[in-house]
MIROBA-509884 format. One line per 3 residues: number of its first residue (from 1); their letters; for each residue x, y, z of C-alpha. Coordinates in steps of 0.5 Angstrom, whole numbers. Layout:
<sites>
NUM	a	X Y Z  ...
</sites>
This chain:
<sites>
1	mts	-62 107 68  -60 110 76  -65 113 78
4	icv	-63 118 84  -67 123 89  -64 128 92
7	igd	-65 132 98  -63 138 100  -63 145 100
10	vml	-67 150 95  -64 156 94  -65 162 89
13	dvv	-58 165 88  -57 171 87  -50 172 82
16	tsl	-45 177 80  -38 178 79  -35 186 81
19	epy	-30 185 76  -26 187 72  -26 194 77
22	sld	-21 193 83  -24 194 91  -22 200 91
25	evr	-25 202 85  -32 201 88  -31 205 95
28	dlq	-28 210 90  -35 210 86  -41 207 90
31	hvr	-45 204 84  -43 200 78  -46 197 73
34	rpi	-46 189 72  -50 183 70  -53 180 75
37	dll	-55 173 75  -61 169 78  -60 160 78
40	pgg	-61 156 81  -57 154 89  -56 150 95
43	sga	-55 143 96  -61 140 93  -61 143 88
46	mfa	-53 144 86  -53 136 86  -59 135 82
49	laa	-57 139 76  -50 135 76  -53 129 77
52	vge	-57 131 70  -51 134 67  -46 128 68
55	gfe	-51 123 66  -56 121 70  -63 121 66
58	dvr	-68 119 73  -66 124 78  -71 128 83
61	lla	-71 133 88  -74 133 94  -75 140 98
64	kvg	-79 145 101  -79 152 99  -83 159 101
67	ada	-91 160 99  -94 166 95  -97 170 100
70	kge	-104 170 96  -104 162 95  -103 157 98
73	tea	-102 151 94  -97 155 90  -90 155 91
76	dva	-86 164 92  -84 167 86  -76 166 89
79	aql	-79 158 89  -82 159 81  -75 162 78
82	vlk	-71 156 81  -77 150 80  -78 152 73
85	qle	-70 151 71  -69 146 74  -76 142 71
88	rqg	-73 144 64  -66 140 66  -72 134 66
91	iet	-71 135 75  -77 131 77  -79 136 84
94	yta	-82 134 91  -84 141 94  -86 143 101
97	ldh	-90 150 102  -88 153 108  -93 160 109
100	etp	-89 163 114  -82 163 111  -80 165 104
103	tgt	-75 160 100  -67 160 102  -64 166 98
106	vii	-56 168 97  -52 173 95  -46 170 92
109	myl	-41 177 89  -34 176 86  -29 179 89
112	pge	-22 182 85  -16 177 87  -20 171 86
115	erl	-25 172 93  -32 172 94  -37 174 99
118	lva	-43 169 101  -49 172 105  -54 166 107
121	eag	-62 167 110  -63 159 110  -71 160 110
124	ans	-76 154 108  -70 149 107  -70 150 115
127	rfc	-76 148 116  -76 141 112  -81 137 118
130	pad	-84 130 119  -91 133 117  -88 136 110
133	vnp	-86 128 108  -92 125 104  -94 119 100
136	ame	-90 121 93  -84 123 97  -84 117 100
139	rav	-85 114 94  -80 118 90  -75 116 96
142	qda	-76 109 96  -76 108 88  -70 110 87
145	dvl	-63 106 86  -59 111 90  -61 117 95
148	fvs	-57 122 96  -58 127 103  -55 134 104
151	gyg	-52 134 111  -53 140 112  -62 137 114
154	lld	-58 134 120  -56 141 124  -62 142 127
157	dvr	-67 137 130  -73 136 126  -71 136 121
160	aqa	-66 131 122  -71 127 125  -75 127 117
163	lvh	-68 126 113  -67 120 119  -73 116 116
166	lmr	-74 118 109  -65 115 111  -68 109 113
169	ear	-75 108 108  -69 108 103  -65 103 106
172	eag	-71 98 107  -73 99 101  -66 97 97
175	alv	-64 104 96  -56 106 96  -56 111 102
178	vld	-50 117 101  -49 122 105  -45 129 103
181	vvp	-42 131 109  -44 138 111  -42 144 112
184	hsi	-35 142 113  -34 145 120  -39 139 122
187	ykl	-34 136 126  -35 142 132  -44 144 130
190	mnl	-44 135 133  -40 130 136  -39 123 134
193	eaf	-43 120 138  -48 125 135  -47 124 127
196	lal	-46 116 128  -54 116 131  -56 121 125
199	tas	-52 116 120  -54 109 122  -58 108 115
202	vhv	-52 110 111  -48 106 106  -44 111 103
205	iaa	-40 118 106  -38 123 100  -34 128 105
208	evn	-26 133 105  -21 128 109  -20 134 114
211	tmk	-27 133 115  -28 127 117  -20 126 120
214	rlf	-24 131 125  -30 129 126  -28 121 127
217	llg	-22 125 132  -15 123 129  -14 129 128
220	adr	-12 133 122  -5 136 119  -3 137 112
223	lpe	-6 134 106  -3 127 104  2 126 99
226	sda	-1 118 97  -7 115 97  -4 110 104
229	pia	-6 116 109  -14 116 106  -14 108 106
232	kla	-12 108 113  -18 114 115  -22 110 110
235	drl	-22 104 115  -24 107 121  -29 109 116
238	fdy	-31 102 115  -33 101 122  -40 105 119
241	yda	-40 105 112  -39 100 106  -37 106 102
244	ail	-34 112 101  -32 119 96  -27 123 99
247	qpe	-23 129 97  -16 130 100  -17 137 95
250	lar	-21 140 91  -17 137 85  -17 130 86
253	qvv	-22 125 89  -21 117 90  -27 112 91
256	vdr	-25 107 96  -30 101 99  -28 96 103
259	rgi	-24 92 97  -19 97 96  -19 105 92
262	iet	-24 104 86  -21 111 83  -18 117 83
265	let	-19 122 80  -16 128 79  -18 135 75
268	gsg	-16 141 73  -19 145 78  -14 149 78
271	rls	-14 153 72  -21 155 74  -24 161 77
274	phq	-28 162 83  -35 163 80  -33 157 74
277	lrg	-32 153 81  -38 153 83  -41 146 82
280	fse	-34 143 82  -35 138 88  -42 136 86
283	rmi	-40 134 79  -34 130 81  -38 127 87
286	ars	-44 125 81  -41 122 76  -36 118 81
289	llk	-43 115 83  -46 114 78  -40 111 74
292	hyp	-37 105 79  -45 105 83  -46 97 80
295	rla	-40 96 85  -42 100 91  -49 97 89
298	tav	-47 90 93  -46 94 100  -54 94 100
</sites>
């Protein structure tokens, strides 16, 4: 049984769709009745759910959420809604409580014409810090076969300190350390030198091809039509990492290590609506990690 520990955001997603109304109808009516769903969101929660869905039997999640205003030991209502749904899926959660900032929230509105409007407030996620790391969290990281870290946590200096510490501990304990390189515009937010310093403990990079090309100053041209350009990018990555899960486009994923391409996974995402694409990339990455863990783990 392969175990995985995930570090990333926990958000409450407030999700609705305006279909079948057109935008003109919405402007005219100024009020429509549509179903509204409250769903687990955020990079950490979404990947933990994807890991369960793809067959990981031992899934743990580390995050920071808001505390209830009336008590110092309970999460706020938004976090309770999310954490209960995660725990019902068998995910073991380890959370730090923030008494000043509430749990992060996202409003997602699916619009006609396969577009969406997204409004996000990171909330307590952005305040995760080294002081939040307790012995239970450290054990959850050290005992896992795989540590999966969301790159959003590297954007804030204090939060990054906590993640770098946990990635180092996981690597020293023998875990396979995987970084999901998000946001896809990360190359605009930090330079390559800073990125390499923060990811020194990482074995496997999971990323969009064009994101890594821009970050590694290789430019970004048309999407590769074959695996040859991906192998060229991977060769550059192997100066620092042992393997990569690369997406040249949403429906295509290439798993590659120093010995060559392990698998090219192609899916039918073109047939899915934006609403159905929710969590799609996370599921693809989780599927490849579980399937190829025995080979990827040889890098440890």
